[in-house]
C-alpha positions, 0 to 999 in steps of 0.5 A: 679395606684393610682386613683384620681377624675378627674373633667371634665369642660363644657359648661352649658346644655351639662353635659349628652353629656359629661357624655355619653362620659365618660361612653363610654371611660369606667370611673366611674361617681362620680358627675354630676352638671351645669357645669362640670361631675366628674368622677374616674380614674387613670394616664391612665384615664388622657391621655384617658380623654384629647385625646378621649373626644370631649366636655370636656373643660379641665380636672382636677386632684381634689386636694381637697375641702375647706369650707371657709367664711374667707380668714384665713379659704381659707388659712389654709384649702389650706396649709392642702391639699397634695399638696407635691404629685402632684407637685415636689420641682422643679413645677412651680405653680400657682393659674390660675382661680378662680371663686366664685357664691354664696360665701362670697369670691368673690374677684378672685386674692384675692382668688389667691394670698392667695392659692398660699402662703398657698400652699408656706407654705406647701410645704416648710414644706414638701421640707425644702426649703424656697425658690423655683426656679419653673424651672420644670414642669408647674402646674396651679392650678384652683378653683371654688367656690360654697356657700363657698365650693372651689374645687379645681385642677390641670389643666392636659391639658394646652390650652383649649381642644377645641384648636384642633390644626386645626383651624389656621382661624376663621370666625367672631363669630365662635362657638368652638369645644367642643360645635359643637361636643356636638351639633352634638351629641345632634342629631341621625346624623351618618356618612352614613347620609347628614350633610350640615351646610348653615353657616359654617364659618370657617368650625367646624360643618363639620370638627367635624362632619368629625373627628367623622364620620372617629373616629378621636381622638380631641386631636390626633395633639395637646400636654397637660401640664400633658406631662411633669407631669412623677412622677404623669402620666407616659410616656406609658400612653399618648403613649398608648392613641395616639396608640389607637387613631392611630388604630381607625382612618378611614381616607377612611370614605365616607361621604356627609357633606357639608360647605356653606358660602356666604363670600368666604374668610371664605371658604378658612379659612374652606377648610384650617382648614379641610385639617389640621385636616386631613378631608378636603377630606371628606367635600364639600365646596361651596359658596352659600345663604342660600336661594338657598340650595337645595339637592337632597337625603333625610333624610338630617340633617341641623345643624347650626350657624346662625348669632344672630343678636349679631352685629349692623349690621345684625339686620335689616336682621335678620328677613328676613335670618330667614324666608330664612332659613325656606323657603329653609328647608321647600323645603328639603324632610324630612330633619331634622334641628339643629339650635343653636341661642340666636335670639328670633324671630327665631321660629316665623320667621322660620314658624314652632316650633321647637320639641324641644328646649334646653337652652345652654350657648355660653360663657356668651350667653343665647342661644337654640338649637332648633331642628326640627326633620324630620322622620326616614329614612326606615331600610335598608333591611340586607336581 
């Protein structure tokens, strides 16, 4: 099978987690940059990456790079790329997204328009036609300019990979599935340890943790755009990825994963989402305020996304809320806490400096992932 460079974008600050996932799948990394990891892979890699990777936003096939400081350079550079190797004569193609950082060309709409014209000109010459019906499979193109170099890729995923297919109902300010998965992977939590999210909202942290515990592939219950690219990715690649995903899933895994929230309406959403994900039997959801949090077991994990105070109605009560988080955490016996927030006084109000913190961009919002580390549990006697 032909090998391509594949691009996996992710949240800024979580590249190392994504890199580890790709290596675990058995593929070779070519480059790690801010917000993306590039790796080598064939058609099977496209299917595997879409089905199994938890932390990437999408998977792109890299078509090429173009250095362009003028629109004429962008036109010629785009036209010189071998588009016919990817887009068939009846393919529907468009530049779905363009962004630009520290580059002379910065207008997304102009970049999109010029590139579309260039691709049409290239394919006119190759296919010997003047008009494209564009009635076949879809080939959205994404371009990212950095310091006058455009990296151009075909989007194999379609709908972003954070759309697992289970979150039909959401709460206010939900965390995306890909970000939640990445944050869990940054912790040493394993399926045999307790996990509690005291601000579970629509259930994303507990559900992602349960899917990890049962080794349920995040892409098992959705489709991908490149499934229609039969000339590039044979159907058997998708069948093999899905067969492996079904073989790996261990739905009888026992866990102690709990999600609490004070809002009964969002808890109903969380339960429904967990049911759609096939993990409702692995999670206990309960209406409970963070100040009432307690647990009889030791060495557990709090992993949570509490309110940030971005909305005016939250700001007044935020200091008290974070004090309650700190007090509840202090009562738990030898637990660890991992908390993502943009609230600048989080550590002060919790009453403890984090052992580690990591800057992560949640969309355009700068947040910190605070890590309050508890002791490791004693090793189990295996004799």
